[in-house]
C-alpha positions in Angstrom: 0.0 0.0 0.0 1.3 3.4 -1.0 2.2 6.1 1.6 -0.6 8.7 1.9 0.4 11.9 0.2 -0.5 15.3 1.7 -2.5 17.4 -0.6 -3.0 20.9 0.8 -5.5 21.8 -1.9 -7.9 19.3 -0.4 -8.5 21.8 2.4 -10.2 24.3 0.1 -13.6 22.8 0.7 -15.1 25.3 -1.7 -18.7 24.2 -2.1 -21.3 21.4 -1.8 -20.7 18.4 0.4 -17.0 19.2 1.0 -18.0 22.6 2.4 -20.7 21.0 4.6 -18.1 18.6 5.9 -15.8 21.5 6.8 -18.6 23.4 8.5 -19.6 20.4 10.5 -16.0 19.7 11.5 -15.8 23.3 12.9 -19.1 22.9 14.7 -17.9 19.7 16.4 -14.6 21.2 17.4 -16.2 24.4 18.7 -18.7 22.3 20.8 -16.0 20.2 22.2 -13.8 23.2 23.0 -16.8 24.7 24.9 -17.5 21.5 26.8 -13.9 20.9 27.7 -13.4 24.5 28.8 -16.6 24.5 30.9 -15.4 21.3 32.6 -11.9 22.8 33.2 -13.3 25.9 34.9 -16.1 24.2 36.8 -16.2 24.4 40.6 -16.3 20.7 41.0 -12.8 20.0 39.6 -9.6 20.6 41.4 -5.8 20.0 41.4 -4.3 17.8 38.7 -7.7 17.0 37.2 -8.2 20.7 36.4 -4.7 20.8 34.8 -5.5 17.7 32.7 -8.8 19.2 31.7 -7.2 22.5 30.6 -4.8 20.5 28.5 -7.6 18.7 26.8 -9.4 22.0 26.0 -6.1 23.5 24.7 -5.3 20.5 22.5 -8.7 20.7 20.7 -8.2 24.4 20.3 -4.8 23.9 18.8 -6.1 21.2 16.4 -8.7 23.6 15.2 -6.1 26.3 14.7 -4.0 23.9 12.6 -7.0 22.9 10.4 -8.1 26.6 10.0 -4.5 27.5 9.0 -4.3 24.8 6.4 -7.7 25.8 4.9 -6.6 29.5 4.7 -3.4 28.4 2.8 -5.5 26.2 0.4 -7.9 29.1 -0.3 -5.0 31.5 -0.8 -3.5 29.1 -3.4 -6.9 28.8 -5.1 -7.1 32.7 -5.1 -10.3 32.5 -3.0 -11.1 35.3 -0.5 -11.5 33.6 2.8 -11.8 36.8 5.0 -15.6 36.6 5.1 -15.8 33.0 6.1 -17.0 32.8 9.7 -15.4 29.4 10.2 -11.9 30.9 9.6 -12.0 33.5 12.4 
């Protein structure tokens, strides 16, 4: 089996089902960031558990930042203005 090859253009998700997939990925990430953050700052968590929970929230946020960055690059290469796309803010 051949090694997977990274194709940055795949992140353009310009319309149709690919765009819906992108939008849903962002929704899932945002929901999970919110839940993990709420758990991290909740009154019922303390000590090392809070530290662990903060790390989880931060990891999801960083994954989102990586994916958003890759999409911006792909849209730049395709000469598509991404500045009005709410999922890229």
